[in-house]
Each structure stands twice: as C-alpha cells, then as structure tokens.
One Martini backbone bead per residue (centre of mass of N, CA, C, O) as a GRO file, in nm:
protein
   82
    1MET     BB    1  -0.200   2.087  -0.267
    2PHE     BB    2  -0.140   1.739  -0.183
    3LEU     BB    3  -0.278   1.399  -0.178
    4ALA     BB    4  -0.131   1.095  -0.097
    5LYS     BB    5  -0.238   0.760  -0.174
    6VAL     BB    6  -0.073   0.477  -0.041
    7HIS     BB    7  -0.021   0.143  -0.169
    8VAL     BB    8   0.117  -0.148  -0.010
    9SER     BB    9   0.230  -0.466  -0.146
   10LEU     BB   10   0.278  -0.777  -0.192
   11LYS     BB   11   0.383  -0.987  -0.390
   12PRO     BB   12   0.237  -1.276  -0.505
   13THR     BB   13   0.518  -1.453  -0.452
   14VAL     BB   14   0.493  -1.362  -0.157
   15ASN     BB   15   0.486  -1.436   0.150
   16ASP     BB   16   0.199  -1.399   0.406
   17PRO     BB   17   0.182  -1.436   0.737
   18GLN     BB   18  -0.021  -1.219   0.822
   19GLY     BB   19  -0.250  -1.306   0.633
   20LEU     BB   20  -0.276  -1.595   0.743
   21THR     BB   21  -0.348  -1.517   1.034
   22ILE     BB   22  -0.602  -1.359   0.965
   23ALA     BB   23  -0.753  -1.586   0.819
   24HIS     BB   24  -0.764  -1.781   1.060
   25ALA     BB   25  -0.911  -1.588   1.255
   26LEU     BB   26  -1.165  -1.555   1.083
   27GLY     BB   27  -1.242  -1.854   1.091
   28ARG     BB   28  -1.273  -1.863   1.410
   29LEU     BB   29  -1.511  -1.628   1.366
   30ASP     BB   30  -1.700  -1.748   1.125
   31PHE     BB   31  -1.554  -1.663   0.840
   32ASP     BB   32  -1.597  -1.889   0.588
   33SER     BB   33  -1.562  -1.704   0.316
   34VAL     BB   34  -1.266  -1.688   0.362
   35ASP     BB   35  -0.983  -1.753   0.161
   36SER     BB   36  -0.798  -1.479   0.175
   37VAL     BB   37  -0.505  -1.279   0.284
   38ARG     BB   38  -0.362  -0.951   0.229
   39ALA     BB   39  -0.119  -0.757   0.347
   40GLY     BB   40  -0.053  -0.401   0.421
   41LYS     BB   41  -0.002  -0.056   0.327
   42TYR     BB   42  -0.082   0.286   0.442
   43PHE     BB   43  -0.054   0.621   0.301
   44GLU     BB   44  -0.042   0.973   0.392
   45VAL     BB   45   0.067   1.248   0.177
   46LYS     BB   46   0.162   1.573   0.209
   47ILE     BB   47   0.200   1.817  -0.061
   48ASP     BB   48   0.383   2.117  -0.114
   49SER     BB   49   0.227   2.192  -0.417
   50THR     BB   50   0.136   2.317  -0.757
   51ASP     BB   51   0.270   2.068  -0.908
   52GLN     BB   52   0.165   1.770  -1.019
   53SER     BB   53   0.415   1.645  -1.153
   54ALA     BB   54   0.604   1.685  -0.909
   55ALA     BB   55   0.434   1.528  -0.705
   56GLU     BB   56   0.442   1.257  -0.854
   57ALA     BB   57   0.748   1.226  -0.854
   58ASP     BB   58   0.778   1.228  -0.547
   59VAL     BB   59   0.605   0.984  -0.478
   60LYS     BB   60   0.756   0.776  -0.644
   61SER     BB   61   1.028   0.818  -0.499
   62MET     BB   62   0.933   0.748  -0.213
   63CYS     BB   63   0.855   0.458  -0.279
   64GLU     BB   64   1.132   0.359  -0.397
   65LYS     BB   65   1.312   0.456  -0.130
   66LEU     BB   66   1.090   0.380   0.133
   67LEU     BB   67   0.782   0.268   0.134
   68ALA     BB   68   0.906   0.050  -0.066
   69ASN     BB   69   1.004  -0.280  -0.157
   70PRO     BB   70   1.093  -0.371  -0.477
   71VAL     BB   71   1.147  -0.680  -0.430
   72ILE     BB   72   0.845  -0.744  -0.257
   73GLU     BB   73   0.693  -0.478  -0.361
   74THR     BB   74   0.406  -0.284  -0.430
   75PHE     BB   75   0.264   0.020  -0.585
   76THR     BB   76   0.010   0.268  -0.524
   77TYR     BB   77  -0.146   0.585  -0.635
   78GLU     BB   78  -0.311   0.883  -0.525
   79LEU     BB   79  -0.381   1.217  -0.650
   80GLU     BB   80  -0.493   1.505  -0.466
   81SER     BB   81  -0.645   1.797  -0.438
   82ILE     BB   82  -0.648   2.038  -0.135
   0.00000   0.00000   0.00000
C-alpha cells in the first residue's frame, strides 16, 4: 500500500485572487512581512498496490485527469510506502 501526497498549485502566470485575499487579510492582522501568497490544494490518496511503478503511474494519471487542471495548474507528488 502507498500514500500519495499531492500538491496542486496555480501556474505562476495565472492570477490567484484567493492568494491575494489571504495576503491582504494577513496584512490587516499586522503580518507586515508577508509579501505574497499563492493558494493551492493538497490531497492524500491511499493506493492499494504492491508495485511502486504502477502506483506512481496511477497517481500521475489521477493528477492529469482529475486532481489538477493542466491548463492553469501544476502538480507535484510524493509517494511513500505505508
């Protein structure tokens, strides 16, 4: 069994209104050192497989087909045996 930890974020060229809102709110809370914020998504997916290569292929396919929008988002993942 494997645990995939998937991080999805907007591409640097895509506007991030949620990140801007968070950054402004942090400034109003006196966190003056915050320069910018980029918001994203995090997923944990358990994969019932004994083959690491197959599990990695599955995670990549999941990201490309559903978890991330390849037009505006990028993704990274870590796969660990559990």
